[in-house]
C-alpha positions as CSV (number, residue, x, y, z in Angstrom):
1,M,-4.9,-0.3,-52.1
2,K,-2.0,1.7,-53.4
3,K,-3.3,4.8,-51.7
4,L,-3.6,2.9,-48.5
5,L,0.0,1.8,-48.6
6,I,1.2,5.3,-49.3
7,V,-0.8,6.6,-46.2
8,L,0.7,3.8,-44.0
9,V,4.2,4.5,-45.2
10,A,3.8,8.2,-44.5
11,L,2.4,7.5,-41.0
12,F,5.3,5.2,-40.0
13,S,7.8,7.7,-41.4
14,V,6.5,10.2,-38.8
15,L,6.9,7.8,-35.9
16,S,10.3,6.9,-34.4
17,P,11.5,3.3,-34.9
18,T,10.8,2.7,-31.1
19,Q,7.2,4.1,-31.4
20,A,6.4,2.2,-34.6
21,K,7.4,-1.2,-33.3
22,L,6.6,-0.8,-29.6
23,Q,4.4,-3.6,-28.2
24,M,2.4,-3.1,-25.0
25,R,1.2,-5.7,-22.5
26,K,-1.6,-5.3,-20.1
27,V,-0.7,-5.8,-16.5
28,Y,-2.7,-5.7,-13.3
29,V,-1.8,-3.9,-10.1
30,D,-3.5,-4.5,-6.7
31,V,-3.7,-1.4,-4.5
32,Y,-5.7,-1.9,-1.3
33,G,-7.5,-4.9,-2.7
34,T,-8.4,-3.0,-5.9
35,R,-7.4,-4.5,-9.2
36,M,-6.5,-2.1,-11.9
37,S,-5.1,-2.6,-15.4
38,V,-2.3,-0.6,-16.9
39,R,-0.4,-1.0,-20.2
40,V,3.4,-1.2,-20.0
41,P,5.9,-1.7,-22.9
42,V,7.6,-5.1,-23.3
43,R,11.0,-4.7,-21.6
44,S,13.1,-6.2,-24.4
45,Q,12.0,-3.5,-26.8
46,F,13.8,-0.6,-25.3
47,A,17.2,0.1,-23.7
48,L,18.1,2.6,-20.9
49,P,21.5,4.3,-20.6
50,E,24.1,2.2,-18.9
51,D,23.9,4.5,-15.8
52,P,20.4,5.9,-16.1
53,A,20.4,7.8,-12.8
54,T,23.4,10.0,-13.9
55,H,22.1,10.3,-17.4
56,M,18.6,11.6,-16.6
57,K,18.1,13.6,-19.8
58,E,18.6,10.5,-21.9
59,T,16.6,8.3,-19.5
60,V,13.7,10.7,-19.5
61,A,13.8,10.8,-23.3
62,V,13.4,7.0,-23.4
63,F,10.6,7.1,-20.9
64,D,8.8,9.8,-22.9
65,K,8.9,7.5,-25.9
66,V,7.9,4.2,-24.4
67,F,5.8,4.9,-21.3
68,K,3.4,7.5,-22.6
69,R,0.5,5.0,-22.7
70,T,1.4,3.8,-19.2
71,L,1.3,7.4,-17.9
72,D,-2.0,8.0,-19.7
73,D,-3.5,4.8,-18.0
74,C,-2.3,5.9,-14.6
75,T,-3.6,9.4,-14.7
76,T,-6.9,8.1,-16.1
77,L,-7.2,5.7,-13.2
78,K,-6.5,8.4,-10.7
79,V,-9.5,10.4,-12.0
80,V,-11.9,7.5,-12.6
81,R,-11.2,5.8,-9.2
82,K,-10.9,9.2,-7.4
83,L,-7.6,8.0,-6.0
84,S,-6.0,10.0,-3.2
85,D,-2.5,11.2,-3.9
86,W,-1.2,8.6,-1.4
87,T,-3.1,5.8,-3.2
88,Y,-1.7,7.1,-6.6
89,L,1.8,7.0,-5.2
90,R,1.3,3.4,-4.1
91,M,-0.1,2.5,-7.5
92,L,2.9,4.1,-9.4
93,D,5.3,2.1,-7.2
94,K,3.6,-1.2,-8.2
95,V,3.4,-0.3,-11.9
96,A,7.1,0.6,-11.9
97,V,8.1,-2.7,-10.2
98,I,6.0,-4.7,-12.7
99,A,7.6,-2.9,-15.6
100,L,11.2,-2.9,-14.5
101,G,11.5,-5.2,-11.5
102,E,12.9,-4.5,-8.0
103,T,15.6,-2.2,-9.5
104,D,16.9,1.4,-9.3
105,E,15.4,1.8,-12.8
106,A,12.0,1.1,-11.4
107,T,12.6,3.9,-8.9
108,L,13.5,6.2,-11.8
109,L,10.3,5.2,-13.6
110,M,8.2,5.8,-10.5
111,A,9.8,9.3,-10.2
112,Y,9.2,9.9,-13.9
113,L,5.5,9.0,-13.7
114,L,5.1,11.1,-10.6
115,T,6.7,14.2,-12.0
116,R,4.9,13.8,-15.4
117,S,1.7,13.8,-13.2
118,N,3.1,17.2,-12.0
119,Y,4.1,16.2,-8.5
120,R,7.2,17.5,-6.8
121,M,9.8,15.0,-5.7
122,L,13.6,14.4,-5.3
123,L,15.8,11.4,-5.7
124,G,18.3,10.2,-3.1
125,T,20.6,7.2,-2.4
126,N,20.4,5.2,0.8
127,E,22.5,2.2,1.5
128,G,23.6,1.9,-2.1
129,R,20.0,2.0,-3.5
130,L,18.1,4.8,-5.3
131,Q,15.1,6.1,-3.4
132,L,12.3,8.6,-4.2
133,L,11.4,11.4,-1.8
134,Y,8.0,13.0,-2.2
135,N,7.0,16.5,-1.2
136,A,3.9,16.6,1.1
137,K,1.7,19.6,1.6
138,E,0.9,18.6,5.1
139,T,3.1,17.6,8.0
140,L,3.1,13.9,8.4
141,Y,3.4,12.4,11.9
142,G,6.1,9.9,12.7
143,K,7.9,10.1,9.4
144,P,11.4,11.4,8.9
145,F,11.9,14.2,6.3
146,F,14.3,16.6,4.8
147,T,13.5,20.3,4.4
148,I,15.0,21.5,1.1
149,G,14.2,24.8,-0.6
150,G,11.5,25.4,1.9
151,Y,9.7,22.1,1.1
152,N,9.5,19.0,3.3
153,Y,10.5,15.8,1.4
154,Y,9.7,12.3,2.8
155,P,11.6,9.2,1.7
156,Y,9.2,6.7,0.1
157,S,9.7,3.0,0.7
158,S,7.1,0.3,0.0
159,N,8.6,-1.6,2.9
160,G,8.1,1.2,5.5
161,D,9.9,4.3,6.7
162,S,13.6,4.7,5.8
163,D,16.5,5.5,8.1
164,I,17.6,9.0,6.8
165,K,20.9,9.0,8.6
166,T,22.6,7.4,5.5
167,F,20.7,9.4,3.0
168,H,22.3,11.4,0.2
169,I,20.2,13.7,-1.8
170,C,20.9,13.7,-5.6
171,D,21.0,16.7,-7.9
172,T,18.2,16.4,-10.4
173,N,15.9,18.7,-12.3
174,L,13.2,16.0,-12.7
175,S,10.3,17.4,-10.7
176,G,6.8,18.7,-10.9
177,D,5.1,21.7,-9.4
178,N,2.6,20.3,-6.8
179,P,3.1,18.6,-3.4
180,L,1.1,15.5,-2.5
181,S,-1.9,16.4,-0.4
182,F,-3.2,14.0,2.2
183,L,-6.7,15.5,2.5
184,I,-9.3,13.0,1.2
185,C,-11.8,15.2,-0.6
186,E,-13.7,12.5,-2.5
187,E,-15.0,9.1,-1.8
188,Q,-12.4,6.5,-2.7
189,K,-13.5,4.2,-5.5
190,L,-11.9,1.0,-4.1
191,D,-13.2,-2.4,-4.9
192,Y,-15.9,-3.5,-2.4
193,V,-15.3,-6.3,0.0
194,P,-18.0,-6.1,2.7
195,T,-17.3,-7.0,6.3
196,E,-19.7,-9.0,8.4
197,P,-22.7,-6.9,9.3
198,R,-22.5,-5.3,12.7
199,V,-25.6,-4.3,14.7
200,F,-25.5,-1.2,16.9
201,Q,-28.6,-1.3,19.1
202,N,-29.9,0.4,22.2
203,E,-30.9,-2.4,24.5
204,K,-33.6,-0.2,26.2
205,N,-34.9,1.1,22.9
206,P,-34.6,-1.7,20.2
207,A,-35.9,0.6,17.5
208,M,-32.8,2.7,18.0
209,K,-30.2,0.8,16.0
210,M,-27.8,0.7,13.0
211,T,-26.9,-2.4,11.0
212,V,-23.9,-1.8,8.8
213,S,-21.0,-3.5,7.0
214,V,-18.1,-1.5,5.7
215,N,-15.6,-2.0,2.9
216,K,-12.6,-4.0,4.2
217,N,-10.5,-2.5,1.5
218,L,-11.3,1.0,2.8
219,I,-10.4,-0.1,6.3
220,D,-7.0,-1.4,5.1
221,F,-6.5,1.9,3.2
222,Y,-7.2,3.9,6.3
223,A,-4.9,1.7,8.4
224,D,-2.0,2.4,6.0
225,Y,-2.8,6.1,5.6
226,P,-0.3,8.6,7.1
227,S,-1.6,10.7,10.0
228,F,-1.0,14.4,9.5
229,E,-1.7,18.0,10.3
230,H,-1.4,21.2,8.4
231,S,-0.9,24.9,9.1
232,G,0.8,24.0,12.4
233,N,-2.6,23.2,14.0
234,A,-2.8,19.8,15.6
235,M,-6.6,19.9,15.4
236,T,-6.6,19.9,11.6
237,R,-5.7,16.2,12.0
238,W,-9.1,15.5,13.5
239,A,-10.9,17.9,11.2
240,A,-9.4,16.1,8.1
241,L,-10.8,12.8,9.3
242,A,-14.2,14.4,10.1
243,N,-14.4,16.2,6.7
244,T,-13.7,13.0,4.8
245,P,-16.9,11.9,3.0
246,L,-18.7,8.8,4.4
247,D,-18.6,5.8,2.0
248,K,-21.9,5.9,0.1
249,R,-22.4,2.2,0.7
250,V,-22.3,2.9,4.4
251,S,-24.7,5.9,4.3
252,K,-27.2,3.9,2.1
253,Q,-27.3,1.2,4.9
254,I,-27.9,3.5,7.9
255,Y,-29.3,6.8,6.7
256,P,-32.7,5.8,5.5
257,A,-33.6,4.2,8.8
258,L,-32.2,7.1,10.8
259,R,-34.0,9.7,8.7
260,K,-37.2,7.8,9.4
261,Q,-36.5,7.9,13.2
262,L,-35.6,11.7,13.0
263,K,-38.6,12.7,11.0
264,G,-40.8,15.2,12.8
265,L,-38.4,15.9,15.6
266,S,-37.1,19.4,16.5
267,Q,-33.4,20.0,16.0
268,R,-32.8,19.6,19.8
269,Q,-34.8,16.3,19.8
270,A,-32.9,15.0,16.7
271,L,-29.6,15.8,18.3
272,A,-30.7,14.1,21.5
273,Y,-31.6,11.0,19.5
274,L,-28.3,10.9,17.7
275,L,-26.4,11.4,21.0
276,E,-28.2,8.6,22.7
277,L,-27.6,6.3,19.7
278,M,-23.9,7.0,19.9
279,Q,-23.7,6.7,23.7
280,T,-25.7,3.4,24.0
281,T,-24.4,1.5,21.0
282,L,-20.7,2.2,20.8
283,S,-18.1,0.9,23.2
284,Y,-15.6,3.3,24.7
285,E,-12.0,2.5,25.4
286,Y,-8.7,4.5,25.5
287,D,-6.4,4.2,22.5
288,D,-3.4,3.3,24.7
289,A,-5.3,0.3,26.0
290,V,-6.3,-0.9,22.5
291,W,-3.5,0.2,20.2
292,G,-0.7,1.2,22.6
293,H,-0.6,4.7,21.1
294,D,-3.0,7.4,19.9
295,R,-5.0,6.5,16.8
296,A,-7.8,8.6,15.5
297,F,-10.5,7.0,13.4
298,Y,-12.2,7.9,10.2
299,A,-16.0,7.5,10.5
300,E,-16.1,4.0,8.9
301,E,-13.4,2.8,11.3
302,T,-15.5,3.7,14.3
303,L,-18.3,1.5,12.8
304,Y,-15.8,-1.3,12.2
305,Y,-13.5,-1.6,15.2
306,P,-14.9,-2.8,18.6
307,Y,-13.8,0.2,20.6
308,A,-13.4,4.0,20.1
309,D,-12.6,7.0,22.2
310,S,-13.8,10.6,22.4
311,E,-12.2,11.8,19.2
312,D,-13.6,8.9,17.3
313,Y,-17.1,9.5,18.7
314,A,-16.8,13.2,17.9
315,I,-15.8,12.5,14.3
316,L,-18.6,10.1,13.6
317,F,-21.2,12.2,15.4
318,S,-20.3,15.3,13.5
319,R,-20.6,13.4,10.2
320,L,-24.1,12.2,11.1
321,V,-25.2,15.7,12.2
322,R,-24.0,17.3,9.0
323,D,-25.4,14.6,6.7
324,L,-28.7,14.0,8.4
325,L,-29.6,17.4,10.0
326,H,-27.5,19.7,7.7
327,L,-26.3,21.8,10.6
328,K,-22.9,23.5,10.9
329,T,-20.6,21.8,13.4
330,C,-17.2,22.4,15.0
331,L,-14.8,20.3,17.1
332,I,-14.1,21.6,20.6
333,Y,-10.8,20.5,22.3
334,Y,-10.1,20.6,26.0
335,A,-6.4,20.1,26.8
336,Q,-7.1,20.2,30.6
337,P,-7.9,18.5,32.9
338,S,-7.2,15.7,30.3
339,G,-7.4,15.7,26.5
340,H,-11.0,15.5,25.4
341,L,-12.9,16.3,22.2
342,S,-16.5,17.5,22.1
343,V,-18.7,18.7,19.2
344,G,-20.4,22.0,18.8
345,V,-23.6,22.3,16.8
346,C,-25.1,25.5,15.4
347,L,-28.9,25.2,15.9
348,N,-31.6,27.4,14.5
349,E,-33.6,27.1,17.7
350,E,-32.7,28.2,21.2
351,V,-31.2,25.4,23.5
352,K,-30.2,26.0,27.1
353,G,-26.8,24.9,28.4
354,G,-23.2,25.1,27.4
355,Y,-22.1,26.7,24.2
356,V,-19.1,28.3,22.4
357,F,-19.0,31.2,19.9
358,Q,-17.1,30.6,16.7
359,D,-17.2,32.7,13.5
360,G,-19.9,34.8,15.1
361,K,-22.2,31.9,15.6
362,R,-23.4,30.1,18.8
363,F,-22.6,26.3,18.9
364,T,-24.3,24.2,21.5
365,I,-21.9,21.7,23.1
366,C,-22.7,18.0,22.6
367,E,-21.0,15.1,24.3
368,P,-21.3,12.0,22.1
369,C,-19.1,9.7,24.1
370,H,-20.5,10.2,27.6
371,Y,-24.1,9.2,28.6
372,I,-25.4,12.8,28.3
373,P,-28.1,12.7,25.7
374,E,-29.2,16.2,26.3
375,P,-27.6,18.8,24.0
376,G,-25.9,21.7,26.0
377,T,-25.0,19.5,28.9
378,V,-21.3,19.7,29.6
379,I,-19.2,17.1,31.5
380,S,-18.7,18.3,35.1
381,A,-14.9,18.2,34.7
382,Y,-15.1,20.7,31.9
383,Q,-17.9,23.0,33.0
384,D,-15.5,25.8,34.1
385,V,-12.8,25.1,31.6
386,T,-12.2,27.3,28.5
387,P,-11.6,25.1,25.4
388,S,-8.0,25.0,24.2
389,N,-9.0,25.1,20.5
390,I,-12.0,25.2,18.3
391,I,-12.0,24.3,14.6
392,M,-14.9,24.5,12.1
393,L,-15.9,21.6,10.0
394,E,-17.0,21.7,6.4
């Protein structure tokens, strides 16, 4: 017993008083319908400088002592849940508010957690309140930003976009090395809330159908997700959506039946089947008529919303072709006579009709949103038109 007491005394002598006495409480944050637990310190156990924003060194020193476990929990959740950078930003916002309330101190804590996760950010003031600005790797559509030191910084507000006219950028050396990336490279591990099953069926061929429900939390996530492009190429916006992995719960519902239908078909016949499936089961409508503005869909959104247009058909069709037929695809954009998106598929067998060359390979043109089930058949309005842009998909 005496030896044990000596060990305990030695241990506590190494720890600071704050560390030795610090009590943590488990809190829950809800991000896109996904409940996650994080440990935060009891607020009464630590004190921040009287003006923490202007005493950043002292503030960070306090955060380093009392929020280490909070940071560990957040970074672990990001990995385990495969959270996108945007989802992670949303989570840090909620954690900071739970820990320190709707205060400037919470904004500082959010900035601290973000930079300790090695993301680049700045702080600013707007209408008397402190606000975080995050650096994005891509160019976000419809969001105001500042270009500082060659980087684009976007004001973050949980209530929507901020008016940057009254913004003042603060001097601070609290920043990480990496920008936030808006590419979604992994399936998001959000809690699952299935929507009502939806049946997509060809009336003339009842065996040609898909029955699917999607994760409502994922739909809400996509609805909130910023639209973007990178490298100054507007087509990368559609490519990013097309390259996003399909939710495995969705693929498990529709792929077994589709593989059964495609078994034994040639590549041309399999493409024709998928084209007819798309053309006879989905409903076409212009974005302006439905949304009042352009709105491109991720694949699951096309299976959820009642209407889609050419870009949405192309994104979903290219996903099906890559997952089911394992063929290389590209997106083909025609700016004239009106904006239209087609899909090119690189076949291992000869198919007559329209095609494009990209990266030294021949891609047969497919039109998933018009009733043209034969690969290589080009819409009459585009038969003599050179595509404005072609982009390869992963």
